[in-house]
N, C-alpha and C positions, 0 to 999 in steps of 0.2 A: 082597202080595208072597211068592215062594216062599221059603223057608229050602234054605240049600244048605251042606254040610261039606264043609271043604277040609283040608288037612292042608297046611304048608308050614314050610320049614327055618327052625327056631330062629333061625337067624344072619340070616333077615330082620326081625326083629325088631318086626314087626306085631301091633296089638292087633284087634279086630275091628272097631271106627270108623274105622281108619287103611286096613285091607284094604278097608272100606266105599267110603270116600271114593276109593281109588286103583283099584281097579274098575271105578265109576261115571263116574271121568275118563277112562279108557281105553274104556270102552263109549260114551260120548259122544265121544269124541274120534272113536271110529271111525264113527260116523252108526249106531251099533245102538242109543240110547237120545236120547231128546230133552233138552233143558235141564232142563227140568221134572222129566223122571222121573229123570234122572241126581241132578239135585240131592235130591229125593225119597230118594233109596236110600244117598244120602250123610248123609242125617238133615239136611241145610241148608236154609237158604232159596236161591232163584236167586240171588241178588247174592253171598250167602256162598261159593256154588260158582263162579258164575265168578270169584270175587276168589280161589280157590284153586288154580284150574287151574294158573298157570304153576306152583305149588310142588310142584305133583304130576307137572308134565314133561307135561303135555298144552295143546293149543291150546285158545282159547276159540271156534275158527272148527274146524268140521269138515264142511268144504265140500270135495267131493273135487278135486281140480288140475284136472282137466278142467274140470268144472263151472265152476272160476271162471275159466280161462281164458276160455271161453264167454261169461261175463257180461262181462269186458273187453272183449272183442271187441264183443259187443253195444253197449256203452258207448261205445266208441271210435266204432263205426260210424254211431251216432245223432247225435256232435257234427261229424260230416264234412259 
C-alpha cells in the first residue's frame, strides 16, 4: 500500500486508524474499493469492517442506484 500524508483540522479529532477506517468506508461506498481492499485499508477483517460501516455513515451496499433499479426490473420480469 502507498502512504499519503494529509493535514486535517484539529477539530475533527481523527487519529490515524480512525481516518483510515473513515476513508476506507467512503471509498468502498463510492465503489472505488472492494469490500476486501477497504477492510484491509481499515486494518480490519471483512466482517468487522462490514459491521463498522453504519457507524461510519456508509452503506454496505455500494451498488449505483441505476444498477439496483435495473436488477429490480429484471427480477420483476422473471416473475411475470
